[in-house]
Backbone bond lengths (Angstrom), bond angles and torsions (degrees), N, CA, C in turn:
res aa  C-N    CA-C-N  psi(-1)  N-CA   C-N-CA  omega(-1)  CA-C   N-CA-C  phi
1 M - - - 1.455 - - 1.522 110.54 -
2 A 1.308 117.86 14.77 1.465 120.16 -172.32 1.525 110.68 -69.27
3 E 1.346 118.52 -22.44 1.437 119.94 -177.05 1.508 113.44 -82.64
4 L 1.304 118.50 -6.80 1.442 121.82 -176.86 1.526 106.37 -122.17
5 M 1.378 117.49 114.67 1.443 120.95 -176.66 1.496 111.12 -131.21
6 L 1.331 114.58 156.69 1.459 120.25 174.30 1.477 109.64 -75.60
7 V 1.338 115.83 148.73 1.431 120.93 177.35 1.481 110.04 -90.85
8 A 1.316 117.13 121.19 1.495 121.63 176.63 1.461 109.38 -60.79
9 G 1.373 116.13 129.62 1.450 118.90 176.81 1.490 113.22 92.09
10 A 1.334 119.91 -10.56 1.486 119.75 176.74 1.452 111.41 -69.97
11 G 1.282 115.52 -23.34 1.510 121.82 174.81 1.537 106.32 177.33
12 A 1.333 117.06 133.59 1.428 118.84 -172.18 1.539 108.47 -75.86
13 A 1.326 116.58 127.77 1.465 121.01 175.95 1.488 108.45 -72.88
14 C 1.325 114.47 140.13 1.479 120.04 179.46 1.487 111.36 -103.28
15 S 1.365 118.42 113.80 1.467 123.22 -174.22 1.554 109.98 -77.94
16 D 1.319 118.07 -20.30 1.465 120.99 -177.29 1.544 108.46 -98.31
17 P 1.368 119.04 111.18 1.426 121.07 -176.05 1.547 112.33 -69.58
18 T 1.349 117.47 -9.26 1.487 117.97 179.62 1.496 109.17 -99.75
19 S 1.343 119.43 0.91 1.422 122.15 -178.54 1.503 112.04 -66.79
20 S 1.331 118.36 146.91 1.458 122.06 178.97 1.530 112.17 -72.13
21 G 1.347 116.68 -10.87 1.454 119.52 176.29 1.529 114.54 -88.36
22 R 1.330 116.35 4.36 1.452 118.56 -177.04 1.526 110.93 -70.28
23 E 1.335 116.32 138.78 1.470 120.97 177.53 1.542 108.07 -70.36
24 S 1.287 114.04 138.41 1.523 119.56 174.24 1.492 110.77 -72.26
25 S 1.333 115.88 160.38 1.495 119.10 179.95 1.502 111.02 -62.34
26 A 1.323 119.29 -21.23 1.422 123.81 177.15 1.510 112.45 -70.10
27 D 1.360 115.71 -9.93 1.428 119.42 -177.57 1.524 108.81 -107.69
28 R 1.303 117.14 35.21 1.466 121.67 173.19 1.513 109.43 -98.60
29 I 1.337 114.75 144.12 1.470 119.61 -179.69 1.537 107.63 -125.19
30 A 1.294 115.22 126.90 1.484 119.26 175.21 1.548 106.59 -98.60
31 F 1.297 113.62 148.58 1.522 116.11 -179.47 1.531 108.66 -159.88
32 T 1.316 112.56 169.58 1.473 121.82 178.72 1.548 104.49 -99.58
33 G 1.338 116.34 126.57 1.452 122.61 178.13 1.492 111.11 -118.58
34 S 1.337 117.96 137.35 1.399 120.40 174.62 1.536 110.69 -98.73
35 T 1.299 113.67 119.45 1.508 118.58 -175.15 1.516 108.67 -157.34
36 D 1.293 116.50 148.63 1.473 124.01 -178.81 1.526 110.67 55.68
37 G 1.390 116.04 33.62 1.448 118.87 174.71 1.494 115.99 78.96
38 R 1.371 117.04 12.17 1.429 120.70 176.25 1.506 110.37 -154.28
39 T 1.323 119.13 174.11 1.435 123.48 176.31 1.529 112.52 -100.52
40 D 1.359 113.09 143.93 1.456 119.62 177.10 1.539 107.74 -140.12
41 V 1.307 115.22 166.00 1.454 121.87 178.35 1.519 108.74 -95.29
42 F 1.350 117.38 130.98 1.405 125.08 -179.26 1.551 107.65 -124.85
43 V 1.386 113.48 162.19 1.475 117.25 165.45 1.542 103.87 -133.80
44 L 1.357 113.88 158.33 1.453 121.32 172.65 1.501 108.25 -155.32
45 N 1.329 117.28 164.27 1.496 121.02 173.91 1.472 108.94 -76.95
46 A 1.338 115.18 159.34 1.493 121.12 -176.25 1.538 110.75 -72.65
47 D 1.328 116.91 -7.07 1.491 118.05 175.95 1.553 108.87 -99.15
48 G 1.297 119.78 5.72 1.414 123.13 176.06 1.535 113.81 95.91
49 S 1.287 117.57 -6.83 1.475 122.07 -179.10 1.553 109.18 -88.81
50 G 1.333 112.80 169.72 1.471 120.81 172.00 1.453 115.47 66.17
51 L 1.350 118.57 35.61 1.436 121.19 177.76 1.534 110.52 -63.72
52 T 1.344 117.39 127.72 1.445 120.73 -179.73 1.526 110.18 -138.69
53 R 1.295 113.77 131.11 1.508 118.53 177.13 1.484 108.27 -91.18
54 L 1.344 116.14 119.91 1.480 122.13 -173.89 1.504 111.93 -90.32
55 T 1.294 119.86 -30.56 1.445 121.83 -177.67 1.517 108.34 -119.99
56 T 1.331 116.77 141.29 1.431 121.98 -175.71 1.536 113.54 -131.65
57 H 1.343 118.11 8.71 1.400 121.47 -177.11 1.534 110.30 -66.08
58 A 1.336 117.66 153.36 1.465 122.46 179.05 1.532 112.78 -69.37
59 A 1.362 118.70 -18.62 1.437 122.44 174.87 1.441 112.91 -81.17
60 E 1.372 117.69 176.87 1.465 124.64 -179.76 1.550 109.57 -79.12
61 D 1.326 118.05 128.56 1.443 125.34 171.03 1.504 107.77 -124.12
62 H 1.377 117.65 133.38 1.442 118.58 -175.08 1.515 110.58 -162.97
63 A 1.311 116.01 -176.57 1.497 123.20 174.06 1.540 114.72 58.23
64 P 1.353 119.97 53.81 1.405 122.28 -179.20 1.496 110.74 -70.19
65 A 1.377 114.99 148.63 1.430 122.34 178.53 1.517 109.33 -144.91
66 W 1.336 118.65 118.52 1.503 121.31 -179.35 1.535 110.06 -69.31
67 S 1.344 116.32 145.51 1.434 120.48 167.66 1.483 108.32 -73.49
68 P 1.372 118.41 157.21 1.478 120.13 -175.09 1.560 111.01 -60.19
69 D 1.318 119.93 -27.74 1.464 120.16 -179.82 1.530 110.59 -87.98
70 G 1.312 120.74 -3.31 1.409 123.14 177.33 1.528 115.52 76.52
71 R 1.298 116.94 9.06 1.462 119.70 -175.25 1.496 114.77 -94.23
72 R 1.357 116.25 -18.34 1.451 121.73 -179.63 1.537 110.83 -134.98
73 I 1.320 112.90 162.01 1.440 120.46 177.28 1.556 108.42 -131.91
74 A 1.269 115.84 123.01 1.465 118.83 172.25 1.526 108.11 -89.73
75 F 1.330 115.58 150.83 1.467 119.33 -177.21 1.525 109.49 -155.66
76 V 1.287 119.18 171.97 1.444 126.69 176.37 1.545 109.48 -107.17
77 S 1.314 118.82 132.62 1.429 122.61 178.64 1.534 111.06 -135.24
78 E 1.326 114.86 143.03 1.449 118.84 176.76 1.550 110.86 -107.98
79 R 1.346 113.94 25.76 1.485 116.37 -176.68 1.505 113.99 -71.41
80 D 1.317 119.63 -15.83 1.458 121.94 178.44 1.514 111.93 -106.59
81 G 1.360 115.54 22.25 1.468 118.30 170.67 1.526 114.02 109.51
82 N 1.307 118.48 -25.91 1.467 122.27 174.74 1.536 109.43 -154.42
83 A 1.267 117.73 171.48 1.469 119.52 -173.56 1.527 112.11 -70.64
84 E 1.321 117.00 121.25 1.458 125.68 179.40 1.561 110.05 -130.60
85 L 1.316 115.08 159.30 1.457 119.08 173.48 1.497 113.75 -81.58
86 Y 1.311 116.85 137.82 1.483 123.91 173.24 1.528 108.47 -130.99
87 V 1.349 113.06 164.02 1.429 118.48 173.40 1.511 108.59 -138.81
88 M 1.309 117.13 148.36 1.453 120.77 179.98 1.520 110.78 -144.10
89 D 1.309 119.18 161.19 1.455 120.20 169.42 1.521 110.16 -62.96
90 A 1.308 115.66 159.74 1.472 121.33 -177.77 1.515 113.13 -62.14
91 D 1.358 117.94 -17.90 1.442 119.84 175.60 1.508 113.46 -97.66
92 G 1.317 117.96 6.40 1.491 125.16 175.62 1.498 113.02 95.44
93 A 1.321 118.47 -2.93 1.429 122.01 179.10 1.519 112.59 -74.16
94 R 1.346 114.02 159.89 1.526 120.67 172.43 1.550 111.93 55.60
95 Q 1.370 116.36 52.43 1.418 116.60 176.75 1.562 111.47 -75.03
96 T 1.334 114.20 121.19 1.433 120.81 -168.68 1.527 111.60 -128.15
97 R 1.302 116.73 135.25 1.500 121.88 -179.21 1.541 106.36 -80.31
98 L 1.329 116.22 134.93 1.458 121.16 178.42 1.520 113.33 -105.13
99 T 1.335 117.02 -33.79 1.443 118.19 -176.79 1.538 110.31 -123.86
100 S 1.335 114.88 160.25 1.469 121.21 -178.31 1.527 107.80 -147.70
101 S 1.288 116.26 110.49 1.464 121.74 -176.79 1.517 110.11 -153.53
102 A 1.337 116.01 150.36 1.456 119.56 177.46 1.534 109.40 -72.93
103 A 1.297 118.22 -16.13 1.430 123.14 178.84 1.546 109.66 -97.30
104 V 1.353 116.86 176.11 1.475 119.21 -178.41 1.497 109.82 -87.80
105 D 1.341 116.93 146.67 1.433 126.10 171.31 1.512 108.34 -118.81
106 Y 1.356 116.98 132.10 1.524 118.47 -170.65 1.527 110.46 -135.01
107 W 1.329 115.13 165.30 1.451 127.18 165.91 1.521 113.51 48.99
108 P 1.347 120.76 70.16 1.459 124.13 175.28 1.519 109.16 -64.61
109 T 1.360 114.13 137.40 1.498 121.48 178.56 1.512 108.62 -139.24
110 W 1.331 117.55 115.39 1.436 121.69 -177.65 1.521 113.95 -70.57
111 S 1.356 115.23 141.71 1.468 118.50 167.67 1.529 110.12 -67.54
112 P 1.345 118.12 154.79 1.470 118.19 -177.78 1.518 115.80 -56.07
113 D 1.345 119.02 -29.68 1.435 122.07 -179.48 1.520 112.88 -87.58
114 G 1.355 117.42 -2.90 1.433 120.21 176.31 1.537 114.24 79.14
115 R 1.289 117.14 3.42 1.472 119.41 -176.14 1.509 115.50 -86.09
116 R 1.365 114.85 -30.00 1.450 121.09 -178.14 1.505 111.09 -125.20
117 I 1.342 115.96 155.44 1.439 121.91 175.51 1.532 108.59 -125.05
118 G 1.318 117.17 120.68 1.450 121.37 176.67 1.527 108.24 -87.81
119 F 1.331 117.67 151.29 1.487 121.11 -178.90 1.492 109.52 -157.60
120 L 1.301 116.38 167.40 1.474 125.11 171.20 1.496 111.03 -101.19
121 S 1.392 114.32 141.62 1.463 117.46 -179.74 1.473 109.04 -148.90
122 E 1.357 115.81 147.36 1.469 124.10 174.20 1.488 111.70 -99.62
123 R 1.306 119.42 16.15 1.457 121.95 -174.09 1.502 114.21 -64.45
124 A 1.358 120.72 -19.08 1.423 123.47 175.24 1.549 112.69 -108.90
125 G 1.345 116.59 21.62 1.434 121.79 -178.23 1.515 111.04 107.67
126 A 1.357 116.81 -103.73 1.466 120.17 177.29 1.564 109.31 -69.85
127 M 1.316 113.75 158.91 1.488 118.44 -177.29 1.487 111.35 -62.15
128 G 1.347 119.24 129.25 1.424 124.91 176.66 1.501 110.31 -128.99
129 I 1.327 115.80 171.97 1.485 123.47 -179.58 1.507 109.59 -104.48
130 Y 1.337 117.53 133.54 1.421 126.23 179.76 1.538 108.78 -133.28
131 S 1.338 112.05 164.51 1.487 115.61 169.94 1.552 107.78 -140.61
132 V 1.310 113.79 156.41 1.470 120.91 -177.40 1.475 108.69 -145.92
133 D 1.354 118.98 150.04 1.428 121.49 173.41 1.527 110.34 -60.80
134 A 1.347 118.04 153.21 1.407 122.12 -178.15 1.548 110.48 -65.67
135 S 1.293 116.20 -10.61 1.517 120.68 175.67 1.526 111.35 -90.89
136 G 1.383 116.40 -9.94 1.467 121.25 -175.86 1.458 114.10 99.11
137 A 1.375 119.15 -4.69 1.498 121.77 -178.85 1.483 110.30 -89.62
138 N 1.321 114.18 167.78 1.479 123.39 170.67 1.540 113.21 57.65
139 L 1.340 115.32 58.39 1.478 121.22 176.12 1.516 108.98 -71.61
140 V 1.374 116.23 132.17 1.464 121.53 179.88 1.521 108.59 -133.65
141 R 1.404 115.23 132.81 1.414 117.32 171.35 1.537 109.17 -86.44
142 L 1.336 115.76 133.02 1.477 121.60 -173.70 1.478 113.63 -101.61
143 T 1.349 119.71 -20.70 1.461 121.18 179.85 1.493 108.96 -124.31
144 P 1.338 118.47 152.26 1.430 119.95 -175.52 1.496 111.46 -78.77
145 P 1.407 115.54 162.29 1.483 118.49 179.36 1.551 110.16 -65.81
146 G 1.317 111.82 164.37 1.445 117.68 171.64 1.520 116.37 98.80
147 G 1.320 117.43 -14.40 1.484 119.80 176.17 1.498 109.64 -104.12
148 R 1.317 112.78 -178.80 1.452 121.97 170.31 1.530 107.90 -124.92
149 D 1.314 113.17 109.74 1.479 121.37 -172.25 1.510 110.09 -105.03
150 M 1.306 118.52 150.21 1.498 122.53 178.39 1.509 108.21 -162.83
151 D 1.312 116.50 177.31 1.451 124.50 170.63 1.507 114.63 58.82
152 L 1.290 120.02 45.99 1.420 121.71 -175.56 1.536 110.98 -74.11
153 A 1.365 116.55 139.44 1.432 121.53 -179.45 1.610 108.09 -145.42
154 W 1.330 113.96 123.15 1.479 120.07 179.30 1.519 109.04 -72.70
155 S 1.301 116.49 143.28 1.469 121.54 167.25 1.504 109.29 -68.70
156 P 1.361 117.80 149.59 1.416 119.41 179.17 1.540 119.04 -51.46
157 D 1.391 113.82 -28.79 1.474 116.48 179.38 1.495 110.70 -90.49
158 G 1.346 119.87 -1.02 1.425 124.04 176.44 1.499 114.05 74.88
159 R 1.369 119.06 10.40 1.482 119.48 -178.73 1.506 113.03 -91.12
160 R 1.339 118.65 -20.00 1.450 118.89 -176.96 1.559 108.45 -136.40
161 I 1.327 113.14 162.65 1.433 121.52 173.98 1.555 110.50 -127.51
162 A 1.258 117.68 129.37 1.465 121.86 173.38 1.518 107.00 -98.53
163 F 1.368 114.86 146.93 1.452 118.45 -175.72 1.562 107.95 -160.01
164 T 1.321 113.77 168.24 1.458 121.98 176.21 1.560 107.61 -103.95
165 S 1.360 116.26 140.95 1.457 116.64 -178.60 1.529 109.19 -155.61
166 Y 1.338 111.87 157.64 1.446 123.81 174.10 1.551 110.41 -93.60
167 H 1.306 118.78 -1.56 1.470 121.39 -179.75 1.506 110.89 -53.34
168 D 1.324 117.19 134.52 1.488 125.07 171.83 1.530 114.16 73.03
169 V 1.308 119.02 -12.70 1.463 121.18 -173.14 1.547 110.46 -143.14
170 N 1.317 117.53 164.63 1.446 123.32 178.21 1.517 111.70 -83.81
171 D 1.355 116.60 -29.61 1.464 118.37 178.89 1.515 107.33 -101.27
172 P 1.352 116.11 149.91 1.496 120.08 177.06 1.575 108.49 -63.92
173 E 1.291 111.85 138.87 1.464 119.27 175.72 1.542 109.64 -131.14
174 V 1.320 115.58 169.05 1.464 123.27 178.45 1.545 110.11 -91.75
175 Y 1.292 115.57 130.22 1.497 123.37 178.93 1.510 108.89 -126.09
176 V 1.315 113.71 165.03 1.464 121.12 166.17 1.554 109.30 -132.97
177 V 1.287 115.87 151.99 1.457 120.95 178.72 1.514 106.16 -143.80
178 N 1.340 116.02 149.70 1.480 118.72 172.81 1.480 111.21 -66.70
179 A 1.301 117.28 156.42 1.498 120.03 -174.79 1.515 111.85 -66.84
180 D 1.342 118.71 -10.62 1.459 120.53 176.43 1.512 111.21 -100.90
181 G 1.342 116.36 5.61 1.462 119.20 177.84 1.470 115.59 94.58
182 T 1.295 119.25 -5.02 1.471 121.50 178.92 1.521 112.45 -88.42
183 A 1.335 115.49 166.06 1.506 123.93 171.57 1.535 111.91 59.47
184 R 1.372 118.21 44.50 1.427 119.83 175.57 1.499 108.38 -64.76
185 T 1.330 119.61 129.67 1.447 123.93 -175.53 1.526 111.03 -137.94
186 R 1.342 115.82 132.47 1.469 119.90 176.73 1.523 108.98 -85.95
187 L 1.335 116.41 129.28 1.458 120.88 -176.82 1.544 112.52 -100.30
188 T 1.299 117.74 -28.50 1.437 120.51 -179.20 1.491 112.86 -118.18
189 N 1.342 119.73 158.04 1.444 124.10 178.74 1.513 108.71 -154.14
190 S 1.301 116.85 89.66 1.483 121.57 -177.73 1.496 111.04 -135.85
191 P 1.315 117.87 157.37 1.462 121.88 177.98 1.497 116.89 -71.99
192 G 1.294 118.10 3.12 1.482 124.41 178.48 1.456 112.08 -126.04
193 W 1.337 117.31 174.91 1.450 123.92 -177.43 1.512 109.91 -69.03
194 D 1.330 118.96 123.92 1.470 123.37 166.95 1.491 108.52 -115.34
195 G 1.365 118.47 124.94 1.466 118.90 -173.06 1.489 114.39 -159.52
196 A 1.329 114.69 -178.19 1.476 125.05 177.97 1.563 110.39 57.09
197 P 1.358 118.84 51.28 1.453 118.25 179.46 1.535 113.12 -67.29
198 E 1.329 113.00 143.20 1.498 121.27 -176.20 1.502 109.44 -138.00
199 W 1.346 118.39 120.17 1.451 122.93 179.48 1.531 111.92 -72.75
200 S 1.323 113.09 138.35 1.480 116.87 170.46 1.536 110.38 -64.16
201 P 1.285 118.33 153.35 1.486 119.89 -178.73 1.504 114.26 -57.64
202 D 1.381 120.19 -23.37 1.433 121.30 179.22 1.547 110.71 -93.75
203 G 1.343 117.60 -0.95 1.452 121.29 176.98 1.514 115.50 76.64
204 R 1.299 116.85 5.65 1.493 119.18 -172.54 1.618 111.49 -91.18
205 R 1.342 112.20 -23.73 1.512 115.30 -178.36 1.495 110.87 -130.46
206 I 1.360 112.67 163.67 1.472 119.87 178.11 1.542 104.54 -130.25
207 A 1.334 117.39 126.14 1.487 122.77 169.58 1.495 109.93 -95.05
208 F 1.288 116.94 149.97 1.497 121.25 175.87 1.520 108.10 -157.90
209 F 1.317 116.74 167.49 1.444 119.89 170.96 1.528 111.07 -102.37
210 S 1.288 116.37 154.74 1.467 121.23 179.42 1.513 112.06 -139.11
211 E 1.280 117.71 135.82 1.427 124.28 174.70 1.528 111.93 -101.78
212 R 1.320 118.08 17.01 1.444 123.01 175.55 1.572 107.82 -56.98
213 R 1.304 116.35 134.18 1.442 120.11 -178.78 1.539 110.31 -109.07
214 P 1.325 117.31 140.89 1.432 128.86 3.62 1.560 115.46 -91.60
215 D 1.310 114.49 21.07 1.480 117.70 -173.83 1.501 114.36 -112.73
216 A 1.331 115.54 47.97 1.495 120.14 178.15 1.496 109.04 -69.27
217 G 1.341 114.75 156.03 1.459 121.51 178.70 1.523 116.35 150.21
218 I 1.293 117.16 -167.19 1.453 122.87 176.31 1.525 109.45 -89.64
219 Y 1.281 119.25 130.73 1.432 123.40 -179.24 1.550 111.73 -124.08
220 V 1.298 115.44 155.86 1.473 122.34 174.83 1.583 106.47 -131.27
221 M 1.286 114.74 142.45 1.492 120.78 173.79 1.555 109.69 -142.53
222 N 1.289 115.79 161.59 1.405 120.76 171.23 1.508 111.63 -62.46
223 A 1.330 119.45 160.04 1.481 120.39 -174.46 1.498 111.67 -67.88
224 D 1.309 120.92 -12.48 1.463 120.69 173.51 1.452 113.88 -97.06
225 G 1.330 119.38 5.15 1.458 125.24 177.78 1.540 114.33 96.06
226 S 1.298 117.07 -9.54 1.453 121.79 177.33 1.524 112.26 -77.27
227 G 1.328 116.20 169.40 1.502 120.12 171.99 1.514 112.16 67.41
228 L 1.298 120.26 35.43 1.464 121.77 -178.60 1.488 111.80 -64.16
229 A 1.343 116.04 129.82 1.486 119.97 -179.67 1.512 108.77 -139.62
230 R 1.345 117.50 136.88 1.439 123.46 178.35 1.528 105.85 -92.41
231 L 1.352 116.13 124.81 1.441 122.27 -175.41 1.488 113.65 -99.05
232 A 1.355 116.28 -40.67 1.463 122.62 -176.54 1.549 106.55 -132.58
233 N 1.337 114.86 137.11 1.471 118.87 176.43 1.485 110.46 -136.18
234 S 1.270 114.34 152.06 1.465 121.16 -177.91 1.530 110.14 -161.44
235 S 1.340 115.32 153.70 1.489 118.07 174.69 1.527 107.94 -70.01
236 A 1.275 119.96 -23.10 1.459 126.03 174.47 1.508 104.87 -93.40
237 S 1.337 114.30 176.79 1.479 118.65 -176.08 1.481 113.38 -97.55
238 D 1.339 118.18 142.19 1.475 124.26 172.10 1.524 108.43 -106.33
239 Y 1.304 114.92 145.34 1.424 120.52 -174.89 1.513 115.33 -136.86
240 S 1.358 114.61 158.16 1.442 122.62 163.33 1.504 117.62 52.65
241 P 1.348 118.91 59.75 1.445 120.53 179.27 1.480 113.43 -66.90
242 R 1.343 117.85 142.05 1.438 125.36 179.52 1.507 112.08 -132.05
243 W 1.349 117.02 117.90 1.492 119.25 -178.10 1.577 109.68 -69.72
244 S 1.309 115.02 141.38 1.433 119.21 169.03 1.533 106.88 -67.31
245 P 1.348 116.72 154.83 1.481 120.39 179.60 1.510 115.40 -54.16
246 D 1.350 117.28 -29.77 1.518 121.03 -178.35 1.573 108.40 -89.50
247 G 1.306 120.23 -6.24 1.436 122.45 178.22 1.495 114.92 77.28
248 R 1.345 116.89 11.95 1.474 120.58 -175.90 1.534 110.90 -90.68
249 K 1.330 116.62 -24.83 1.495 118.94 -173.06 1.521 109.53 -130.62
250 L 1.337 114.66 160.39 1.457 122.05 169.82 1.527 106.95 -124.22
251 L 1.376 113.37 134.62 1.425 123.10 176.36 1.535 106.41 -106.33
252 F 1.372 115.59 138.01 1.436 116.38 -179.05 1.567 107.62 -155.69
253 K 1.329 115.04 167.57 1.465 120.28 178.87 1.543 106.84 -112.00
254 S 1.358 116.11 151.84 1.426 120.47 -174.76 1.511 108.89 -157.81
255 R 1.397 114.15 154.06 1.455 122.68 171.86 1.540 112.92 -101.71
256 R 1.316 114.34 18.02 1.492 117.05 -173.34 1.489 112.95 -64.92
257 D 1.324 121.09 -18.41 1.473 122.31 175.76 1.513 112.97 -117.20
258 G 1.330 116.86 24.66 1.455 120.58 179.09 1.490 113.04 117.47
259 G 1.314 119.04 -103.93 1.457 122.64 179.61 1.537 107.81 -76.24
260 F 1.334 115.67 178.25 1.482 119.88 177.51 1.547 110.35 -70.25
261 D 1.277 116.59 123.13 1.494 122.11 176.00 1.522 106.06 -130.25
262 L 1.366 112.04 163.19 1.436 122.24 177.88 1.543 114.33 -101.95
263 Y 1.306 116.69 141.24 1.434 123.11 -174.79 1.523 110.57 -139.28
264 T 1.317 117.88 154.01 1.451 122.06 167.39 1.533 108.08 -125.90
265 L 1.315 114.47 153.91 1.430 122.80 170.27 1.547 110.40 -144.83
266 S 1.303 118.28 158.14 1.465 121.37 -179.80 1.511 106.33 -68.07
267 A 1.322 115.29 160.52 1.475 121.84 -179.96 1.512 114.19 -65.03
268 D 1.367 116.07 -17.06 1.455 120.37 175.92 1.526 113.06 -93.70
269 G 1.333 117.29 3.01 1.488 123.27 175.92 1.512 112.87 93.99
270 S 1.290 118.61 0.35 1.500 122.51 179.09 1.474 110.34 -90.63
271 A 1.316 117.25 174.86 1.466 125.28 172.13 1.504 115.67 54.80
272 L 1.341 116.54 53.28 1.481 121.52 174.56 1.539 110.45 -66.43
273 V 1.314 115.13 130.76 1.479 118.57 -179.63 1.492 108.71 -134.89
274 R 1.360 116.22 127.23 1.433 121.59 173.58 1.536 109.34 -84.63
275 L 1.340 115.21 125.47 1.456 118.53 -174.77 1.545 112.72 -99.27
276 T 1.321 119.05 -27.71 1.446 119.86 -178.25 1.534 109.64 -126.11
277 T 1.312 118.20 154.80 1.445 122.02 -176.93 1.504 113.54 -139.20
278 T 1.285 120.25 -0.74 1.473 124.09 -173.21 1.546 110.37 -131.50
279 G 1.312 115.52 132.62 1.506 119.31 177.39 1.483 111.17 73.54
280 D 1.336 116.22 -178.37 1.468 122.76 173.36 1.572 105.00 -94.14
281 N 1.339 115.37 131.58 1.425 123.57 -175.93 1.556 111.05 -121.49
282 D 1.305 118.12 131.41 1.430 122.12 -168.24 1.515 111.53 -149.98
283 D 1.316 119.26 175.82 1.479 128.79 171.69 1.547 111.93 54.72
284 P 1.344 119.72 42.13 1.447 119.81 -178.21 1.507 112.31 -68.56
285 A 1.320 116.93 145.04 1.473 123.01 176.37 1.512 110.03 -144.09
286 W 1.331 118.28 133.00 1.488 122.80 178.42 1.521 109.18 -75.26
287 S 1.318 114.80 147.79 1.505 119.07 168.16 1.537 105.19 -74.51
288 A 1.362 113.69 163.97 1.504 120.52 -173.57 1.537 110.12 -61.72
289 D 1.333 116.58 -32.56 1.473 118.58 -179.56 1.520 114.61 -90.93
290 G 1.361 115.90 1.13 1.456 121.15 176.15 1.520 113.55 74.66
291 R 1.305 117.59 8.02 1.498 118.14 -177.72 1.525 115.36 -89.37
292 R 1.321 115.12 -19.34 1.471 119.07 -177.00 1.539 109.23 -135.24
293 I 1.339 112.57 165.86 1.434 121.60 -179.40 1.553 108.34 -136.49
294 V 1.307 118.00 129.86 1.447 121.69 174.30 1.521 106.29 -104.60
295 F 1.323 116.54 149.13 1.454 119.57 -176.25 1.552 109.56 -160.30
296 T 1.298 115.37 170.50 1.469 121.41 174.34 1.500 109.44 -106.18
297 S 1.358 116.30 135.98 1.445 120.89 -178.63 1.506 110.79 -137.84
298 T 1.343 115.26 145.29 1.475 121.89 177.01 1.563 112.34 -102.28
299 R 1.309 114.96 13.27 1.463 118.10 -176.44 1.481 116.00 -63.07
300 A 1.345 118.53 -17.46 1.448 120.83 176.35 1.539 110.32 -110.31
301 A 1.339 118.39 34.61 1.454 127.15 -179.91 1.465 113.91 82.87
302 S 1.329 120.78 -61.52 1.464 123.62 177.49 1.547 108.16 -87.11
303 A 1.334 116.06 162.16 1.453 121.62 174.81 1.453 111.21 -82.50
304 D 1.348 118.08 115.01 1.430 123.17 -176.37 1.519 109.41 -127.82
305 L 1.356 115.01 166.55 1.484 118.92 174.06 1.508 110.44 -83.33
306 W 1.336 117.11 139.10 1.419 124.72 174.90 1.525 107.83 -130.64
307 V 1.366 118.52 159.22 1.403 122.28 177.39 1.505 106.73 -135.05
308 M 1.381 117.49 148.03 1.463 120.32 176.52 1.537 108.12 -148.53
309 N 1.304 115.03 166.27 1.493 121.10 171.82 1.507 106.67 -69.30
310 A 1.289 116.37 163.22 1.477 122.71 -176.49 1.529 112.22 -65.96
311 D 1.322 117.09 -20.13 1.457 120.34 175.71 1.525 114.06 -91.93
312 G 1.306 117.74 4.04 1.427 122.60 176.50 1.571 113.14 95.55
313 S 1.300 118.42 -5.59 1.450 123.22 -179.26 1.548 110.37 -80.45
314 A 1.353 110.43 164.99 1.509 118.92 173.11 1.556 110.72 56.29
315 Q 1.325 118.25 48.64 1.460 120.95 176.60 1.500 109.02 -71.70
316 A 1.293 119.86 128.70 1.456 125.58 -177.67 1.555 110.71 -137.32
317 R 1.327 113.81 137.29 1.468 119.88 -179.02 1.555 106.57 -85.36
318 L 1.317 114.54 131.33 1.479 122.52 -179.79 1.502 113.99 -96.10
319 T 1.318 118.10 -39.05 1.459 121.28 -179.21 1.509 111.73 -126.96
320 T 1.297 117.22 159.75 1.440 122.26 173.21 1.512 106.70 -141.38
321 S 1.341 114.14 123.89 1.432 120.36 -174.20 1.535 106.45 -150.57
322 P 1.322 117.30 143.92 1.445 120.45 177.51 1.525 111.70 -74.80
323 N 1.324 117.38 -5.66 1.471 121.00 -176.91 1.514 109.81 -110.61
324 W 1.381 116.83 -114.84 1.443 117.99 -174.17 1.541 109.55 -144.86
325 D 1.296 117.36 133.66 1.476 124.11 170.06 1.531 108.38 -120.05
326 G 1.290 117.46 131.52 1.461 120.49 -178.49 1.519 113.42 -159.44
327 D 1.331 114.20 -166.02 1.510 121.44 -177.57 1.530 114.77 53.84
328 P 1.324 118.78 40.07 1.505 118.99 -174.76 1.535 107.97 -71.96
329 T 1.386 112.47 144.29 1.433 117.67 174.28 1.523 108.55 -149.46
330 W 1.381 114.46 135.74 1.496 118.74 -177.38 1.494 110.32 -81.52
331 S 1.340 114.78 148.99 1.458 120.25 170.16 1.470 111.14 -67.07
332 P 1.307 120.70 154.05 1.458 125.51 -176.44 1.551 112.09 -63.47
333 R 1.334 114.03 164.02 1.463 118.80 -178.74 1.549 110.88 -63.37
334 G 1.352 113.46 132.92 1.485 117.86 172.87 1.503 113.88 73.05
335 R 1.349 116.00 15.67 1.524 115.00 -178.79 1.520 108.88 -117.27
């Protein structure tokens, strides 16, 4: 782990666990770190302290995802010859394989109740969406063969999944499907790419990006596809909208000012704010209380984790590595 170090001054580590300055467990960040010639899963506190390497296998481990209760982390590992889903305790104990396929399984995403894990797999040819119990039992295919599916997102009530797909059309569009695989419905129909759907916290709306021309930008629609509204537009492309936990703002990345930077805007499309101005910035994730944002930035040459307040202030570097740190995700509220 010599290649991945904490940045002095990014946040003072607290040596006394009873101190009032101690970060709560809800301020833990899991991420993928490149070290010793491979990727592993790490966690650290949001002040930069407590860096812990959770996986140590010689194969690639990456794409961590916290369970809703914060007790477990799902991830992808290639330790058995190809990419499969694994789960472990939040401290790295009890690493257990969940899937077994000759094809690759990617991007685990927990259901809101923590009972199921959705994921992408090429086991039937083109990429499709599947789900499995958190124990590894009861594997179910949710989308039919023949398409290319990606970007799966559970609705807050766990009853539906939004996703991007090439099904039925030549351009990717946004779809929803029930959590049991029934009632697959296309919500968008445009001549450009519509993708990365994200449910609002109340489950009533879905945000997504679109490359439809000349009207590219960030869009929001009702969960049934009605009420389509363009919130952000640019001659460059905007990508990957992320709702704030209170549903009042959207966080997204864009090339509208040159390199990739991070922006927020209000859910009604007003109050656009540029948060970053240096380097390429990616992989943004809200803290559970919506007060901070973790992200990956290349402003210091290598790709490292940074954290900032939700208004873009107090930007601080959390990791320093000659390689790459990414895929950051915050632990759930109060865990």
